[in-house]
C-alpha positions as CSV (number, residue, x, y, z in Angstrom):
1,X,-16.3,70.5,106.6
2,X,-14.2,68.5,104.6
3,X,-12.4,70.6,101.5
4,X,-9.7,69.2,99.0
5,X,-7.4,71.6,97.8
6,X,-7.8,70.2,94.0
7,X,-10.1,68.7,92.1
8,X,-10.3,64.9,92.2
9,X,-8.7,62.9,89.3
10,X,-12.3,61.8,88.1
11,X,-13.7,65.5,88.0
12,X,-10.8,68.0,87.5
13,X,-9.0,67.0,84.0
14,X,-8.8,69.5,81.4
15,X,-10.0,67.7,77.8
16,X,-11.0,68.3,74.7
17,X,-14.8,69.3,73.5
18,X,-14.1,68.8,69.9
19,X,-11.9,65.9,69.9
20,X,-12.4,64.5,66.4
21,X,-11.6,67.8,65.2
22,X,-8.2,68.0,63.0
23,X,-5.7,70.0,65.2
24,X,-3.6,72.8,64.3
25,X,-0.1,74.1,65.1
26,X,1.3,77.6,63.9
27,X,4.7,79.1,63.7
28,X,5.7,81.7,66.3
29,X,6.9,84.2,63.7
30,X,3.3,83.7,62.2
31,X,1.5,84.3,65.6
32,X,3.7,87.5,66.5
33,X,2.3,88.9,63.2
34,X,-1.1,88.5,64.1
35,X,-0.9,89.6,67.6
36,X,0.7,92.6,66.3
37,X,-2.5,93.6,64.3
38,X,-4.6,92.8,67.5
39,X,-3.0,95.8,69.4
40,X,-5.1,98.8,69.8
41,X,-2.7,101.6,69.6
42,X,-4.4,104.5,71.2
43,X,-1.4,106.0,72.4
44,X,1.5,103.7,71.2
45,X,4.3,105.5,69.5
46,X,5.7,103.0,66.9
47,X,9.0,103.5,65.3
48,X,8.8,100.4,63.1
49,X,9.3,96.3,63.9
50,X,11.8,97.3,66.4
51,X,9.1,97.7,68.6
52,X,8.5,94.1,68.4
53,X,11.6,92.0,69.3
54,X,11.5,88.7,67.3
55,X,10.7,86.8,70.4
56,X,8.8,89.5,72.4
57,X,10.8,88.5,75.7
58,X,11.8,91.6,78.1
59,X,13.8,91.1,80.7
60,X,12.4,90.0,84.3
61,X,13.0,93.6,85.4
62,X,12.1,95.2,82.4
63,X,15.0,97.2,81.8
64,X,15.9,97.1,78.3
65,X,17.6,99.5,76.2
66,X,15.6,102.1,74.6
67,X,17.1,103.3,71.4
68,X,18.9,101.3,68.6
69,X,17.5,98.6,66.4
70,X,17.5,95.7,69.1
71,X,15.1,98.0,71.4
72,X,12.7,95.4,73.4
73,X,10.0,98.0,74.6
74,X,7.2,97.2,72.3
75,X,4.9,100.1,73.1
76,X,7.1,103.0,74.4
77,X,4.2,105.3,76.4
78,X,4.0,108.9,76.1
79,X,4.8,111.2,78.9
80,X,1.8,112.4,81.3
81,X,2.7,115.9,80.3
82,X,2.6,115.6,76.3
83,X,-0.9,115.7,76.6
84,X,-2.1,112.4,75.1
85,X,-4.3,110.0,76.7
86,X,-4.2,106.5,77.7
87,X,-8.5,106.3,77.2
88,X,-11.1,108.7,76.2
89,X,-11.7,111.7,78.8
90,X,-14.1,110.6,81.5
91,X,-17.5,111.6,80.7
92,X,-17.3,111.5,77.0
93,X,-18.6,108.9,74.7
94,X,-16.6,106.5,72.4
95,X,-18.8,105.1,70.2
96,X,-16.0,103.0,68.2
97,X,-14.8,101.1,71.0
98,X,-17.4,101.1,73.9
99,X,-19.6,98.4,73.9
100,X,-23.5,100.4,74.3
101,X,-25.2,97.1,76.3
102,X,-22.5,95.8,78.8
103,X,-21.0,97.7,81.8
104,X,-17.3,97.3,82.4
105,X,-17.9,95.4,85.8
106,X,-18.7,92.4,83.7
107,X,-15.3,91.9,82.3
108,X,-14.0,91.6,86.2
109,X,-16.8,89.2,86.7
110,X,-15.9,87.2,84.2
111,X,-12.2,87.0,85.1
112,X,-13.7,86.3,88.9
113,X,-15.6,83.1,87.4
114,X,-12.6,81.8,85.5
115,X,-10.4,81.7,88.5
116,X,-13.3,79.7,90.2
117,X,-13.4,77.2,87.4
118,X,-9.6,77.0,86.2
119,X,-6.4,77.1,87.7
120,X,-3.4,75.5,85.4
121,X,0.1,75.7,87.1
122,X,1.6,73.0,85.0
123,X,1.3,74.0,81.4
124,X,3.6,75.9,78.9
125,X,4.2,78.1,76.9
126,X,7.2,76.8,75.5
127,X,5.9,73.6,74.6
128,X,3.4,71.1,73.3
129,X,0.7,70.5,76.2
130,X,-1.7,67.5,76.4
131,X,-4.7,68.4,78.0
132,X,-5.4,64.9,78.8
133,X,-2.7,64.8,81.0
134,X,-3.1,68.2,83.0
135,X,-5.1,68.4,86.1
136,X,-7.6,71.6,86.9
137,X,-6.3,72.7,90.4
138,X,-9.6,74.4,90.5
139,X,-13.0,72.0,90.9
140,X,-14.7,72.6,87.5
141,X,-17.8,73.6,89.5
142,X,-19.4,77.0,90.7
143,X,-18.8,76.4,94.2
144,X,-16.6,79.5,94.9
145,X,-13.4,77.5,95.9
146,X,-11.5,80.7,94.8
147,X,-13.2,82.5,97.8
148,X,-13.6,79.6,100.6
149,X,-10.5,77.9,99.7
150,X,-10.5,74.7,101.7
151,X,-12.8,75.8,104.3
152,X,-12.2,77.0,108.0
153,X,-11.1,73.9,109.5
154,X,-7.9,73.4,106.8
155,X,-7.5,77.1,106.3
156,X,-8.7,78.8,109.4
157,X,-6.4,81.9,108.6
158,X,-9.1,83.0,105.8
159,X,-11.7,83.1,108.6
160,X,-12.6,85.3,112.0
161,X,-11.9,82.9,115.1
162,X,-13.7,84.8,117.9
163,X,-16.5,83.2,119.5
164,X,-18.3,86.2,119.8
165,X,-17.7,86.7,116.0
166,X,-19.0,83.2,114.9
167,X,-15.9,81.0,115.5
168,X,-14.3,81.1,112.5
169,X,-17.6,81.0,110.0
170,X,-17.1,84.4,109.1
171,X,-14.1,85.8,106.8
172,X,-11.7,87.9,107.7
173,X,-11.5,91.5,105.8
174,X,-8.8,94.0,105.2
175,X,-7.8,96.7,108.0
176,X,-6.4,100.2,107.4
177,X,-2.7,101.2,108.3
178,X,-3.8,102.1,111.6
179,X,-5.4,98.8,112.2
180,X,-9.4,99.8,111.5
181,X,-12.0,97.9,109.8
182,X,-11.5,98.2,106.1
183,X,-14.1,96.0,104.5
184,X,-13.4,96.8,100.6
185,X,-10.0,95.4,101.2
186,X,-8.5,91.8,101.7
187,X,-6.5,90.7,104.7
188,X,-3.1,90.9,104.1
189,X,0.6,89.5,105.3
190,X,3.3,91.6,106.4
191,X,4.5,91.6,102.7
192,X,1.5,92.9,101.7
193,X,0.1,89.5,99.5
194,X,-3.5,89.1,100.1
195,X,-4.4,85.8,102.2
196,X,-7.2,84.5,100.3
197,X,-8.6,81.3,98.4
198,X,-6.6,82.2,95.1
199,X,-3.9,84.8,94.6
200,X,-5.3,85.6,91.1
201,X,-8.0,87.4,92.6
202,X,-5.5,90.4,93.5
203,X,-4.0,90.6,90.1
204,X,-5.7,94.4,89.7
205,X,-7.4,96.9,92.0
206,X,-10.6,96.0,90.6
207,X,-10.7,92.2,91.1
208,X,-9.1,92.6,94.4
209,X,-12.6,94.7,95.4
210,X,-14.8,92.3,93.7
211,X,-13.2,89.5,96.0
212,X,-13.8,91.6,98.6
213,X,-17.8,92.1,97.7
214,X,-18.4,88.5,97.9
215,X,-16.4,88.2,101.2
216,X,-18.8,90.7,102.7
217,X,-21.9,89.3,101.1
218,X,-21.0,85.9,102.6
219,X,-20.5,87.6,106.1
220,X,-23.7,89.4,105.8
221,X,-25.5,86.4,105.0
222,X,-24.2,85.0,108.1
223,X,-25.3,88.0,110.0
224,X,-29.0,87.4,108.4
225,X,-29.6,84.1,109.2
226,X,-28.7,84.2,112.6
227,X,-31.0,87.3,113.2
228,X,-33.9,85.0,110.8
229,X,-33.2,81.7,113.1
230,X,-31.6,82.4,116.3
231,X,-30.5,79.1,116.8
232,X,-27.7,79.1,114.1
233,X,-25.9,81.3,116.8
234,X,-25.2,78.4,118.5
235,X,-24.5,75.9,115.9
236,X,-21.6,77.7,113.9
237,X,-21.3,74.6,111.6
238,X,-24.7,74.4,110.3
239,X,-24.9,78.1,109.9
240,X,-21.6,78.2,107.8
241,X,-23.1,75.6,105.8
242,X,-26.1,76.9,105.1
243,X,-24.8,80.4,104.3
244,X,-22.4,78.8,101.9
245,X,-24.9,77.1,99.7
246,X,-26.9,80.5,99.6
247,X,-23.8,82.4,98.7
248,X,-23.0,79.9,96.0
249,X,-26.4,79.5,94.5
250,X,-27.3,83.2,94.4
251,X,-23.6,83.4,92.5
252,X,-24.8,80.4,90.3
253,X,-28.1,82.1,89.4
254,X,-26.3,85.6,88.6
255,X,-23.6,83.5,86.3
256,X,-26.2,81.4,84.5
257,X,-29.0,84.3,84.2
258,X,-27.3,87.8,84.6
259,X,-23.6,87.2,83.0
260,X,-24.4,84.2,80.6
261,X,-27.5,86.0,78.9
262,X,-25.2,89.4,78.1
263,X,-22.1,87.6,77.0
264,X,-23.4,84.9,74.6
265,X,-26.5,87.2,73.4
266,X,-30.5,86.4,74.3
267,X,-31.1,84.0,71.5
268,X,-28.2,81.3,72.0
269,X,-29.0,81.7,76.0
270,X,-32.9,80.9,75.3
271,X,-31.4,78.0,73.2
272,X,-29.1,76.3,75.4
273,X,-30.2,77.2,78.9
274,X,-33.8,78.8,79.1
275,X,-35.4,76.4,76.0
276,X,-38.2,77.9,73.8
277,X,-41.3,78.9,75.8
278,X,-40.1,77.6,79.0
279,X,-40.5,79.7,82.4
280,X,-37.9,77.6,84.0
281,X,-34.5,76.5,82.9
282,X,-34.8,73.9,80.6
283,X,-30.6,73.0,79.2
284,X,-30.3,71.8,75.7
285,X,-26.5,70.5,75.5
286,X,-25.1,68.9,72.3
287,X,-21.5,69.2,72.7
288,X,-20.5,69.6,76.4
289,X,-21.2,65.9,77.3
290,X,-19.2,64.7,80.1
291,X,-18.6,60.8,80.8
292,X,-21.0,59.7,84.1
293,X,-21.6,63.1,84.8
294,X,-18.0,63.8,85.5
295,X,-17.1,67.4,84.7
296,X,-14.2,68.7,82.9
297,X,-12.3,71.4,81.6
298,X,-12.5,71.4,77.7
299,X,-9.5,73.5,76.6
300,X,-11.6,75.0,73.7
301,X,-13.2,77.0,76.5
302,X,-10.4,77.9,78.9
303,X,-7.8,78.3,76.0
304,X,-9.8,80.1,73.6
305,X,-13.6,80.9,73.9
306,X,-13.5,82.2,77.6
307,X,-10.6,84.6,76.6
308,X,-12.9,86.6,75.0
309,X,-13.1,88.9,77.9
310,X,-9.7,90.2,77.0
311,X,-10.9,92.2,74.4
312,X,-13.5,93.8,76.7
313,X,-10.7,95.2,79.1
314,X,-10.4,99.4,78.8
315,X,-7.2,101.0,78.9
316,X,-7.9,102.8,82.2
317,X,-11.0,103.0,84.6
318,X,-12.5,105.7,87.2
319,X,-13.5,104.2,90.6
320,X,-15.4,107.0,91.8
321,X,-17.3,110.0,90.6
322,X,-16.5,113.4,91.6
323,X,-13.0,112.3,93.0
324,X,-10.0,113.1,91.1
325,X,-7.8,111.0,93.2
326,X,-9.6,107.8,91.7
327,X,-10.0,109.1,88.5
328,X,-13.4,110.1,88.9
329,X,-13.2,113.8,87.9
330,X,-13.4,116.7,89.9
331,X,-10.7,119.4,91.0
332,X,-7.2,118.8,90.7
333,X,-4.8,117.7,87.5
334,X,-3.6,113.7,88.2
335,X,-2.7,114.1,84.8
336,X,-2.3,116.2,82.1
337,X,-5.5,117.1,81.0
338,X,-8.0,117.5,83.5
339,X,-11.0,116.3,82.0
340,X,-9.2,113.1,81.4
341,X,-9.8,111.8,85.2
342,X,-9.0,107.6,84.7
343,X,-6.6,105.6,86.4
344,X,-4.6,103.3,83.7
345,X,-4.0,99.3,84.1
346,X,-0.4,99.9,83.9
347,X,1.8,103.1,83.9
348,X,4.9,103.1,82.2
349,X,7.0,106.4,82.0
350,X,10.1,106.7,79.4
351,X,11.8,109.4,81.1
352,X,12.5,107.4,83.8
353,X,13.9,104.4,81.6
354,X,10.7,102.0,81.9
355,X,10.6,102.3,85.4
356,X,7.0,100.7,86.3
357,X,4.6,102.0,89.0
358,X,1.9,99.9,91.0
359,X,-1.4,100.0,92.9
360,X,0.9,100.1,95.9
361,X,3.4,103.0,94.6
362,X,3.3,106.4,93.3
363,X,5.6,108.2,90.9
364,X,6.1,111.7,90.5
365,X,6.0,113.9,87.8
366,X,5.1,117.3,86.6
367,X,1.1,116.6,86.6
368,X,1.2,114.7,90.0
369,X,1.4,111.5,91.5
370,X,1.2,108.7,88.9
371,X,-0.7,105.4,89.7
372,X,-1.8,102.6,87.9
373,X,-4.3,99.4,89.0
374,X,-1.6,96.7,89.0
375,X,-2.5,94.5,92.0
376,X,-0.7,92.4,94.5
377,X,-0.1,94.9,96.9
378,X,-2.3,96.7,99.6
379,X,-5.0,98.6,97.8
380,X,-3.9,102.3,98.4
381,X,-5.7,104.6,100.9
382,X,-9.0,105.8,99.7
383,X,-9.5,103.8,96.6
384,X,-12.6,101.9,97.6
385,X,-14.6,101.4,94.3
386,X,-18.7,103.2,94.1
387,X,-19.9,99.9,92.1
388,X,-22.1,102.3,90.2
389,X,-19.2,102.8,88.0
390,X,-18.9,99.5,86.8
391,X,-22.5,97.9,87.1
392,X,-25.8,99.9,85.9
393,X,-28.8,99.2,88.1
394,X,-31.0,98.9,84.5
395,X,-29.7,99.1,80.8
396,X,-26.7,101.3,79.7
397,X,-28.3,104.6,78.3
398,X,-27.7,104.5,74.9
399,X,-28.4,106.7,72.0
400,X,-27.5,107.0,68.0
401,X,-23.9,109.3,67.6
402,X,-24.5,111.9,65.0
403,X,-27.8,110.4,64.1
404,X,-26.5,107.2,62.2
405,X,-26.4,103.8,63.1
406,X,-23.4,104.1,65.7
407,X,-24.9,103.1,69.7
408,X,-23.0,105.3,72.2
409,X,-23.5,105.6,76.1
410,X,-24.7,108.6,77.1
411,X,-21.9,110.5,78.4
412,X,-21.1,110.1,82.3
413,X,-21.4,114.1,82.7
414,X,-25.4,113.6,82.1
415,X,-25.5,112.2,85.5
416,X,-24.9,108.4,84.5
417,X,-21.8,107.4,85.9
418,X,-21.6,103.6,85.0
419,X,-18.4,102.9,82.3
420,X,-19.2,100.3,79.5
421,X,-16.5,97.7,78.6
422,X,-15.2,97.8,75.3
423,X,-16.8,95.9,72.6
424,X,-15.7,92.3,72.5
425,X,-13.5,92.1,68.9
426,X,-10.2,91.5,67.8
427,X,-8.5,94.3,69.2
428,X,-6.6,94.4,72.8
429,X,-6.1,97.7,74.7
430,X,-2.1,98.4,74.5
431,X,-1.4,98.5,78.3
432,X,-1.9,94.6,77.5
433,X,0.8,94.5,75.4
434,X,3.1,94.9,78.7
435,X,2.0,92.9,81.1
436,X,4.3,93.3,84.3
437,X,6.4,90.0,85.1
438,X,3.8,89.4,88.1
439,X,1.1,88.8,85.6
440,X,3.4,87.3,82.8
441,X,4.1,84.3,84.1
442,X,3.7,80.3,83.4
443,X,3.4,78.6,86.9
444,X,4.9,80.9,89.5
445,X,7.7,82.4,87.2
446,X,7.8,85.1,85.2
447,X,8.2,83.8,81.4
448,X,9.2,87.2,79.6
449,X,6.1,87.1,77.3
450,X,4.3,90.2,78.4
451,X,2.2,90.7,75.1
452,X,-1.1,89.0,76.1
453,X,-2.3,88.6,72.6
454,X,0.8,86.8,71.8
455,X,0.3,84.4,74.8
456,X,-3.3,83.5,74.0
457,X,-2.6,83.0,70.6
458,X,0.5,80.5,71.5
459,X,-1.5,78.7,73.8
460,X,-4.1,77.6,71.4
461,X,-0.9,76.8,69.3
462,X,0.6,74.8,71.7
463,X,-2.6,73.0,72.9
464,X,-3.3,72.1,69.3
465,X,-6.8,73.5,69.1
466,X,-8.8,73.2,65.9
467,X,-8.9,76.3,63.8
468,X,-12.1,78.3,64.2
469,X,-13.7,77.3,60.7
470,X,-13.3,73.4,61.7
471,X,-15.3,74.1,65.1
472,X,-17.7,76.3,63.2
473,X,-18.9,73.3,60.7
474,X,-18.9,70.7,63.6
475,X,-21.3,73.3,65.5
476,X,-23.3,73.8,62.1
477,X,-22.5,77.6,62.4
478,X,-22.3,79.6,59.6
479,X,-18.6,79.8,58.9
480,X,-16.9,82.7,57.9
481,X,-15.6,83.9,54.7
482,X,-11.8,84.7,54.4
483,X,-13.1,88.3,53.5
484,X,-14.7,88.7,56.5
485,X,-11.6,87.0,58.7
486,X,-8.7,89.2,56.9
487,X,-10.5,91.5,54.6
488,X,-10.0,94.6,56.9
489,X,-6.3,93.4,58.2
490,X,-3.9,96.1,57.5
491,X,-0.8,93.9,56.9
492,X,0.3,92.9,53.8
493,X,1.1,89.3,54.4
494,X,-2.2,88.6,56.5
495,X,-4.5,90.5,53.7
496,X,-3.0,88.3,51.0
497,X,-5.1,85.1,50.5
498,X,-1.9,83.6,48.8
499,X,0.4,84.4,51.5
500,X,-1.4,84.4,54.8
501,X,-0.7,81.1,56.7
502,X,-3.6,81.1,58.7
503,X,-6.1,81.0,55.3
504,X,-8.6,78.6,56.2
505,X,-7.6,77.8,59.2
506,X,-8.0,80.7,61.7
507,X,-6.7,80.1,65.3
508,X,-9.9,79.5,67.5
509,X,-9.4,82.5,69.7
510,X,-9.2,85.0,67.0
511,X,-11.9,83.5,64.8
512,X,-14.5,83.7,68.0
513,X,-13.2,87.4,68.4
514,X,-13.6,88.5,64.9
515,X,-17.0,86.6,64.9
516,X,-18.4,88.6,67.5
517,X,-16.8,92.0,66.0
518,X,-18.5,90.9,62.3
519,X,-21.9,90.1,64.1
520,X,-24.4,92.9,64.7
521,X,-26.5,90.5,66.9
522,X,-27.5,92.7,69.9
523,X,-27.7,90.7,73.7
524,X,-31.1,92.9,74.1
525,X,-34.4,93.2,72.2
526,X,-35.0,96.7,71.2
527,X,-35.3,99.2,68.3
528,X,-31.7,100.7,68.2
529,X,-29.6,99.6,65.5
530,X,-26.0,99.6,65.5
531,X,-24.0,98.5,62.3
532,X,-21.0,98.0,64.5
533,X,-20.7,94.3,66.4
534,X,-19.0,93.5,69.5
535,X,-22.3,93.4,71.7
536,X,-22.0,89.5,72.7
537,X,-20.4,86.7,71.2
538,X,-21.5,84.8,67.8
539,X,-22.5,81.4,66.9
540,X,-19.2,79.5,67.6
541,X,-18.0,81.3,70.7
542,X,-21.2,82.0,72.1
543,X,-21.8,78.0,72.0
544,X,-19.4,76.7,73.4
545,X,-19.3,79.1,76.6
546,X,-23.0,79.0,77.0
547,X,-22.8,75.2,76.9
548,X,-19.5,74.3,78.9
549,X,-21.1,77.3,81.7
550,X,-24.7,75.7,81.8
551,X,-22.9,71.9,81.3
552,X,-20.8,72.2,84.4
553,X,-23.7,73.7,86.9
554,X,-26.2,71.0,85.6
555,X,-23.3,68.2,86.0
556,X,-23.0,69.8,89.8
557,X,-25.1,67.7,92.3
558,X,-24.4,70.7,94.8
559,X,-25.7,73.1,92.0
560,X,-29.2,74.6,92.6
561,X,-29.7,73.8,88.8
562,X,-29.2,70.1,89.7
563,X,-31.1,70.1,93.3
564,X,-34.0,72.4,92.5
565,X,-34.5,73.4,88.9
566,X,-37.3,75.8,90.2
567,X,-35.5,77.6,92.8
568,X,-35.1,81.3,92.4
569,X,-33.7,84.1,94.6
570,X,-37.2,85.1,95.3
571,X,-37.8,81.7,96.4
572,X,-35.3,81.3,98.9
573,X,-37.0,82.6,102.2
574,X,-39.2,79.8,102.4
575,X,-36.1,77.6,102.0
576,X,-34.0,79.2,104.9
577,X,-35.2,82.4,106.2
578,X,-33.2,84.5,104.3
579,X,-34.9,87.1,102.8
580,X,-33.3,90.1,101.6
581,X,-36.2,93.0,100.9
582,X,-35.6,92.5,97.2
583,X,-34.4,89.3,95.3
584,X,-31.0,89.4,94.5
585,X,-30.9,88.3,91.1
586,X,-27.9,90.3,89.5
587,X,-24.4,92.1,90.4
588,X,-25.7,95.3,90.9
589,X,-28.6,93.9,93.7
590,X,-25.7,91.6,94.9
591,X,-23.4,94.6,95.9
592,X,-26.4,97.1,96.4
593,X,-27.7,94.7,99.3
594,X,-24.3,93.7,100.7
595,X,-23.5,97.6,100.6
596,X,-26.6,98.5,102.4
597,X,-27.7,100.4,99.4
598,X,-24.4,102.6,99.3
599,X,-22.8,100.9,96.2
600,X,-19.1,100.9,98.2
601,X,-17.7,100.3,100.8
602,X,-15.9,103.7,101.4
603,X,-16.4,105.0,104.9
């Protein structure tokens, strides 16, 4: 088995998808103004512009002054005992914010896909970047190198080595503090850092468990193959390669047929991937056309379009139903209001002078221990997710709110426990304006820019991306009017067409989010109406995301789309003997099969 740690020079570059379009750069102070109005201030206590320092930089240890004109804490948090909530109470619907058709798990599956495709340790938020000169340290293929690393020969510590367990072809999984198997956790070193193919898949307590799902999926595929074809018990090398192909092809199928259809919408998905009236995939690519089939990573995708998932992030999540220790209800008061029962992304207590907590630690308050979902440390005891909370077996149950046009997800207290993601729009929840130093980094070093909206806008300017209007014209899509882009913005400068520095040249990332927000296109057919948009991407964002994802799969000579366009999970049994009871076609069915129907690794 031969693996490389990075992409080849021929197939590992960043590049431009619309290289003929004029490039745009913006002043930092203008980007900061735009970032401020993109923060969804659900629990924020504002005292004025002092909350946003001019350079939006916090010290590495996040111990700035908390009073006075130079305060450097953009979003001070209320204390847990004030009764203010970080999110809607678990069991209550939130029709203004919740996406009525996409479960919350796809937010983090999108992050998992991004980590599989891209890793750029060299670009900087402090200078202009030439995408043609940057190398993608991930292969631009859906090959799960973030899972497999460089393989058993080069990174044997990722794999089990005992001969009676396959001789290094199964992944090592996590252990409990008393050295018992813990399949829902990752293996870690003595410092608590995860030993995995991509360290970013330990950023939070959700994606680290999604990584564990795929590790377990691979291991169970090995077990199934050895049962179906006993000769594999003697030929570990052949067994590993066959299992790796099966895992990759199922993953690719889910990306193309489950995830992509949800996020770009049925119409765009059919145009780009399926083709009108075709029973099998019939890709139609017009703009992502790699030379000689050598895939590259467009910066319009990686720096703008595929960052739409940031707007889908909730401020907090419940991990299991009926258990207040992990935010899912039940008895006890982990927060001030018993009914809240969700765990925040990042928690910050002002009365402790800005001290942070992480998923690995807790802080005692009058309301009990406070924890957050911040990762890069051991998963707390008994935090295994019930994946019913993140992926639905069927469509989310929706209804019209108050008899009007606003769709809402039926409350979880009715027996449905899947949390919806947030709508795709121009608002990012306020915890994403206080990223911890372990996340707010350029390369391996914290860069002191904790506001995610500002980071994304600044990166787009540093890469000189074309404006949203320019890309829309190139795609022959309807160009949004200035009124639609800025008419509802609550900022005296941005709302004034004579003062707006982004007039007729909106940053591409903002444009894509606004397009989704103002689009009423639903990503599945049906009679339900919803005057709010944000169900899926619009024309510009959807076309970029669909073409790049489909194009990468189409140009990968090891993908099912290239090798066997007729392949489906149902046809795998005839190819290899791998035959789960029901074909694995989406994330719910993959987790359901991997966990033996329990949807959790909790013992």
